[in-house]
C-alpha positions in Angstrom: 123.6 79.1 73.5 122.3 79.7 69.9 123.1 75.8 68.9 122.2 72.8 70.5 125.5 71.2 72.3 124.3 67.7 72.0 123.7 66.1 68.3 121.5 62.7 68.6 124.3 61.3 65.4 127.2 61.0 67.5 125.6 60.8 71.3 127.3 58.2 73.6 125.6 58.7 77.1 129.3 58.4 78.8 130.5 61.6 76.9 127.3 63.4 78.7 127.3 65.5 81.6 124.7 63.7 82.8 126.6 60.5 83.2 129.6 62.7 84.6 127.1 64.2 86.9 126.4 60.7 88.2 129.7 59.4 88.0 131.4 61.7 90.1 128.2 61.8 93.0 128.8 57.3 92.3 132.4 58.1 93.3 132.9 60.5 95.7 129.9 58.2 97.7 131.8 56.1 98.1 134.7 57.5 99.6 132.1 59.4 101.8 130.7 56.1 102.5 134.2 54.6 103.9 135.0 57.9 105.7 131.8 58.1 107.7 131.8 54.2 108.3 134.0 54.5 110.4 132.6 57.4 112.7 129.7 55.4 113.4 127.7 56.2 110.7 125.7 56.3 107.1 125.8 58.7 104.3 122.2 59.4 104.7 122.4 59.3 108.7 125.5 61.9 108.3 122.9 64.4 105.5 120.3 63.7 108.2 122.7 65.2 110.9 124.4 67.6 108.9 121.1 69.2 107.4 119.9 69.8 110.7 123.3 71.6 111.8 123.3 73.9 109.4 119.4 74.6 109.2 119.1 73.2 105.4 115.9 70.5 106.6 114.2 70.5 109.6 111.6 67.9 109.2 111.7 64.5 107.3 109.1 65.4 104.7 112.2 68.5 103.6 114.7 65.9 103.7 112.9 63.7 101.7 112.4 66.4 98.8 115.7 67.1 99.0 117.6 64.3 98.5 114.8 62.6 96.6 114.6 59.8 99.4 111.6 57.2 100.2 110.0 58.6 103.6 109.8 55.1 104.9 113.2 54.7 105.0 114.0 58.2 105.8 111.6 57.5 108.5 113.7 54.2 109.7 117.0 56.8 109.4 115.5 59.3 111.8 114.2 56.4 114.2 117.9 54.9 114.3 119.1 58.9 114.8 116.7 59.5 118.1 117.5 56.3 119.3 121.0 56.8 119.7 119.6 59.7 120.9 121.2 62.6 118.5 118.2 63.7 117.1 114.7 64.6 118.6 111.8 65.2 117.1 108.8 67.5 118.3 105.2 68.9 117.2 104.7 72.4 115.9 102.8 74.1 117.6 101.3 75.9 115.2 100.7 72.5 113.0 100.2 69.1 115.0 100.6 67.6 111.9 104.2 68.7 111.7 106.9 67.2 113.3 110.2 68.9 113.3 113.2 67.8 114.3 116.5 68.5 115.8 120.1 68.0 117.0 120.5 67.3 120.3 123.5 67.9 122.4 124.8 64.5 121.2 124.1 64.7 118.1 125.4 67.8 117.7 129.1 66.9 119.0 128.5 63.8 116.8 128.5 65.4 113.6 131.3 68.5 114.5 133.2 65.3 115.4 132.7 64.6 112.2 132.7 66.9 110.2 136.8 67.0 109.7 136.4 63.6 108.1 133.9 65.3 105.4 136.2 68.2 105.0 139.5 65.7 103.8 137.2 64.0 101.8 136.3 66.9 100.0 139.9 67.9 99.7 141.3 65.0 98.6 138.0 64.9 95.8 139.1 68.1 94.4 143.5 67.7 95.6 143.9 67.6 91.5 142.7 70.9 91.0 143.6 74.2 91.1 142.5 75.9 93.4 141.2 78.5 90.6 139.6 75.2 89.2 138.1 73.9 92.3 136.4 77.1 92.4 135.2 77.0 88.6 133.5 73.9 89.0 132.0 74.9 92.4 130.7 78.2 90.6 129.8 76.0 87.7 128.1 73.2 89.6 125.9 76.3 91.6 124.7 77.8 88.5 123.7 74.2 86.8 121.5 73.8 89.7 120.3 76.6 89.9 119.2 76.5 85.9 117.5 73.1 85.8 115.5 74.3 89.5 114.0 77.1 87.8 113.7 74.9 83.9 111.7 72.9 86.4 110.1 75.7 89.2 111.8 73.8 91.7 113.1 76.0 94.4 116.1 74.5 96.4 116.2 74.9 100.4 120.2 74.6 100.2 121.5 78.0 101.0 124.0 79.8 98.6 127.2 78.3 98.6 130.4 80.6 99.1 133.6 79.1 97.2 
């Protein structure tokens, strides 16, 4: 971009993409929490199960890094899921310090049962968009995140998005 998009004169936080992204996250979390709570999960529990399902992360350390979540709080979430028989921990054969997480059969069934509710919320959040607009939104957010990851030297474990 040849010229800066924002200017200190006249800048307002509420008109920035940072504020708008944060607000979108807050609103989506509210919608997801309600739908997921009906199925007996918190949003963080859902994320752990979903990421294990998709192979996005397989250790608590990876989940913490991707979520920017406190390791102690995440350990409690994983403990809750393990107590419910949804997640198992196992030591890595090559590195005993590394603890791998995996879904149990019950965990896989539970996350599969939640997915339709998640899809409903996702579709609801973009119901005022045309298919082309929704595709463009995903494309732009993917581009934005990839750009930020490159600039910050951060690699994401998230898979490529297919819109």
